N, C-alpha and C positions, 0 to 999 in steps of 0.2 A: 502493500499498499505506501502513497508516495506521502513524505509529511505534508506537500499543499491538504493533504484530504483530513488529516489527523489534528492539524493547525485547524480547520474548519470547522472541528467538531462542536466543539463546545461554541461555536454561532451558531451554527444549524439547531444543537440543544435548545438555543437560547428562543430563537425562533420560533420553535416548536413551543416552550411554554407560553409565549404571547400570544398565540393564536390558539391554545385549549386554557388561556386562562379568562374566558369571556362566554357564556352558553351563547350569547349572540355573534356571536364572529361562529360558533358551530354551528349553528340552526343557519344563517345565512350564507357563510363561504363555505365553508367543508360539504356540508350534504353527509356527514357520520355523523354515528351516535358520540355524546360525548364520550361516553365510555370506552368507542372504538378510540378516540382519538387518545385519551389519557392514556390508555396501552400500549397504544405506538411509543409516546415519551419513556414507558416505562421500558418499552424493549432498549429504546433509545440509552436507555440510563444503567441500564446494565450491560452491554456491552462497551460504552465509554469507560464504566467502571472496572472491566475485565480488561480492558485494553491497558489503561494507569498502571495494571498488574499483572503487565504479562509476564514481567520471571515466575512468581506462583503460576499462572495460568495461562499455558500457550497458547496464542489465538488458531482456534479452527478456521477450517471449511463453514461451520456451521456457522459461527461468530461472522466471518465475510458475508456469508447471505442472508443473517439478521440485520448487520450495519447496512446494506444494501439497498436490501426492502424497506428498512424504518427510515432514511434517511432520503432516497429518493421519495417516500408517503413526503414528507415533511416540507422539500422543496417544492414539489407541486404544488404542494398548497400553500406555499408562499407565494409561488408567480403564479396561481390563481387568482391571487389578492392582492396581487400588484406591491407585495411588499419586499424592501432591497435591506439586504444585509448591511447594517454597518454596526462599525470595531477600527480597534487601533489594530497597527500593524506593523510594528517595530517606528514605536510614537508616531506614526503617521495616521491619519484618517484615511480608512479603507470604505468604501461601497461597493457591492458585487449585487449584480442582479443574482435570481435565485438557477434561473438557466444556465450561467455558466459553471454556477456546481454542479448541477444535474447533469453537465456535459463533463465534467473533473471523475464526475461518481461512474458514469457508465464507462470511460477510459475504462479505470481502474476495474468494471464488473468483466470488461472484454477480457481484459487480457488475463484474471484471477480464473474466467470462465473457463477457457481453453484448458489452462493449468488443471483445475477440479477434475474436468471430463478426462483427462488423458491420466491423472492419477488414479480411478475409481475403473476407468473400464483395464487400465492395465494390472489388477486384483485380478479377471477375467471370474469375478463370481457370477454362477451363472441362478438368479433371482429373480424374484417376482413377488411385487403387492399387487395384487387387487387393488387392494381399497387402503389408503395413504393413510385419509383421516381414521379410518379405523383402528388402524395398528397406534394412527397417533394417541388418541382419544385411550386406548386402553394404557399403554408407557407412563401418560402424566396420571392415569387412574390408579395403577398399582405403586406411584411413587408416593400419591396422594395419601393410599394405606399405607406405608409406610413412613408415612411422616405424623400422620394420625398416633400412631402406633406408642411414637415417640410423646406427644403430647399425652395420652395415657399413664402413660410409667412416667413423666418429669415433669408434667403442668401443676403449677402453687394451687391455684384455685380449681379443685378438680367438684366443688359443687356446682359451681359455672360451669365446666365443664359439660356435668351429667346434665344441666339442666336447659340445654343450648342444645343437647345431642336429641331430648327427649321431646323440647318444641319443634325440631326441624321434622325428627322420626315423627312426628303427630301430624303435622301440617304436611305432611308428603306421602303419609300413611308408609311407611318404611319398615323393611324387617328390624329384629332388635337387634341381627349382628350386622355390624355397619360393614363386612365386608361383602354382603350383598346389597351396599346403597350402588346407585350408581355414582360416576365419577365424578357427576357437575355437584350432587348432593353435599357430600362428603368433603368439594373440596371450597364449598359452600362454611361447611360447619369449621374446618380448621380456621378459614377469615374470619369467622364472629369469636372466634377465641383467640385470636392471635395477641400475643402479650407487647408487654411494651420491650425495648430494643435490650436490658439486658437481658432477661429472662426469654428473649426468642432465643441469643444468642446461645444461654445454656441447652435450652433441650435441644438445637438445631447442630450444636459445636462446631458452628460456622461464624466468623465473624463477622458483623456489620447483615447479620442476616436479615432478609426482607422477604415480605407477601408476596415481591412483584410477582415472578414466576407462578402462583396460584391467580391472580390478575387479569395476567395474559391468557393464562387455561380460560378462564371463564369468562373474558370479554374479547377476547381474539379467537383464540384457538375455537371451544367449543359454535361460536355462532356463524364460520365462516362458510361463504360459498365457493362455489364452483370456481369465481374467479379469483380464488387465494390460492384455490388446490392445485390448479392448474397452472400456477407460480413457482418455479424451484426454490427462490431464495427465502419467497414464505414457507415452503416445504423443510427449509435450513435452518428458517429463525424457530420452528418450532422445536429440531432437534436441539438448537441449542436452551431456548425452554426445560426442556429434558435434563439436558447435559449441570443447570443450575438448580434443580429440584434433587440429582442423582448428587451433587453432593452436598444438600441435605439431611439426605438421608444414608448415606455415607454406602453408597452402593455402585460410587463410579467404578470399580472391578467386578462388576456382575457382567457371568460369562450372556447369561440372554439377552438383558439389558444392549451391550457391549455390540452382540448379532444382531437384532432388530433395528438399531441406530443406524450402523452399518448398510444392510440392507434397505434403508426409506434412503440413506445415501445416493446409496448407488440408481433407486427412483429418480432422484434428482438429478443425479448426472446424466439420468437417459434424457430427459425434459430439455437438458441444456444443451447437449449432443445434436439435438434435432434443428434447434439454433445455430448453432457453429456448424455444422453440415447447410443449413440454407446462406449462414457468413461468406464460406469457403465456394458456394455455385455461386455468388453474386446477384442474394439474393436477401432482403430486409429480414428481420428477427423477427418474430410476430408474439412476441409473449405479450407484451403492452395492446397488443391489439387484440388477442385474444380475452383478456382479461377485462376489457371494455366491450367487447360486445357480449361476454358472457354478465358481466353487470350489470348493463342493459338492462338484457330481459329478466334476472332477478328483480328490480327495480320497476321493472315493468308486473311482475307478477306480483309483487308485495302491495303496491298504489295499484293496481286495477287501470294504467293508464298505459299509453305510448310512451317509451324514454325518447320523448323527439327534442329533450336538452341535455342528452350524455356526449360530452364531447371530450378529446383524449388532447394532452398537452402535447403532443409528437407531432412534428413539421409533416409526417406522413406514415402512419398504422396501414399494416397489412393484413386481413383474418387469418389465422393460420389455419389448415386444414383441419376439420374436424371430424372428420371420417375417410375411410379408404377408398369408397365408390365417389366421394368426390375432389378429389385431389386435384384432377383437371383443370374442375369447372371451379377452385377456389383458385389455382392460380392465374389465372385466363381475366380473373375477373377483382384486381388488388382494390382496399378498400380504405378511402384514403380518409381521414379527420378534416376537420374546420377547423386552419388556424384561429387559434385565440384573441380576444380583442384585447388589444390595450388600450388602460385609461387609470386614474384613479378610482372611477366608480366601484364598489362591492362586487365581486363575484358572485354567480347566485348559479353556474349550474355546480353536475354534480360530476364531482369528481371519484372516480375509484383509486383504490390505492393501490399502488402497481410495482 
C-alpha cells in the first residue's frame, strides 16, 4: 500500500464521521440507514487500529479488502455530497476532491488484486462454496457462542446477564439452550450485556476490546443483499470481521475456522479473477456495475417503485454477465451510467456501497 493512501486514511475517517454525525445527512445525502453508515465507520476504525499495530497483527488480504471497500464507500458519499477533504500536510493547507482519492485507492486495489488472485490460485485448492453468506453467518454465530460462554463464566453481574437472557428468550420464544439460538439473537444478547472497557478486556483477554465486530455483524453482514455478496471486497471484509472475533474468543489457531476462512477467501479470489481476466482482455471491470444493477432491483422491491434515480459515480459502468446463456448479449450491450451533476446542492441520489 502506498504511503499516500495510509496518510490520507485518517482524513477519510474524519469525513466519514462528519457524514454520519447528523441524521439529516444520512437521510438526505447517503440514502442508507444510520446503522449501516455507522458500521462502515466501525470497519474503518478497526482497520485503522490494526494498521497502527501491524507489528503485532500483520496486515492480510482480508484487511486490504475491508480497507478498500469501506474507504471507497465513504469517499463516494463525500464525492456525491460535494465535500472536499481539507487538512494540513507538511504545515501546508491541502484541499483534495474525494474523486482523486478514489482513483488512488483504485490504483492500489488493481495492483493488490492481481497479486491476491495469483497467490490464491497458486494454492490449487479444489473447493467451492455454494452459499458464501450462509458460511459467513455460521462462522460469526459460532464465535458469538464461544464469546457468550466466556461471558457466562466471567461476567461480574450474573443477575443482569440472566435477566437479559430471559427477556430476549421470552420476546422471541427461544429455546432454553442458547446453543440453539439464531446467531442474530445471541449477538444482540451479548451487545446488551457488553460491559465497560476494563471488564470487557478481562472477559475477552484482549486489550481495548470492542463490541464493534458484533455491531458490524448485526447491522452490516446480516442484512446485506446480493449487491454486497457479489463484491469480493465485502466478502473479505466479512473475513476480517471474523478474525477480530477469533482473537476475542481465543480461537485463532482453530483448524476448522482457518480452513473455512481459506475456502471463503478462495471464492473471493475467483470473483476477482473474472475481473482480472476482463482487464487483460481489454474489457472494463464490472463489480461496481453489477452491484448498482442488483442494488437498484433490491431498492425497487423494497419500495415498490422503479429505481429511476439510482446512479453510479463512475464515468462508465458495464453490467457483468449474470448467466452463461446471456454472455454474448451482455457483452454487446454495455450499460453506461450518467455522469453525476456537480454543484453545491445536496445530493439526493441513492448511492450503493461498492
